[in-house]
C-alpha positions, -999 to +999 in steps of 0.1 A: +196-446-406+230-458-407+239-490-420+259-498-391+226-487-369+197-506-394+225-538-377+225-532-338+184-520-342+181-560-365+208-578-334+177-566-307+155-579-325+177-615-335+202-625-311+211-655-337+217-633-367+253-624-363+275-582-374+292-604-401+265-614-415+245-583-413+273-573-433+270-589-464+237-571-475+224-535-487+208-509-468+181-510-487+180-549-481+187-541-435+160-516-437+130-541-457+139-570-426+139-545-405+107-533-403+093-571-410+111-578-380+093-551-363+060-557-383+060-597-368+059-583-328+018-564-340-006-586-329-020-604-349-056-604-360-074-612-393-062-576-404-026-584-398-011-580-437+027-583-443+036-581-481+072-585-490+082-552-513+080-563-552+117-564-553+125-582-527+131-621-533+111-648-511+147-661-506+178-649-500+215-666-498+245-657-492+281-671-501+301-679-471+337-667-482 
C-alpha cells in the first residue's frame, strides 16, 4: 500500500488520527499501526495476543512544529 492508502485505512479505524499527524510517520510505522488496529477488532479470548514488533518502540512521540 502507498503511504496515502495506509493513512486512509488507519483513519477508518481511528477517526481521531489526523492526516497531518499520520504524515509524520514512515510507511513501515503506519503499516505496523494498521496491523495493530486490525488485530484489535478480532474477538478476544485466552489465545489472543498481539506482539509488538521488536523494532517498534513502545512509546512514540513526534515534536510539534
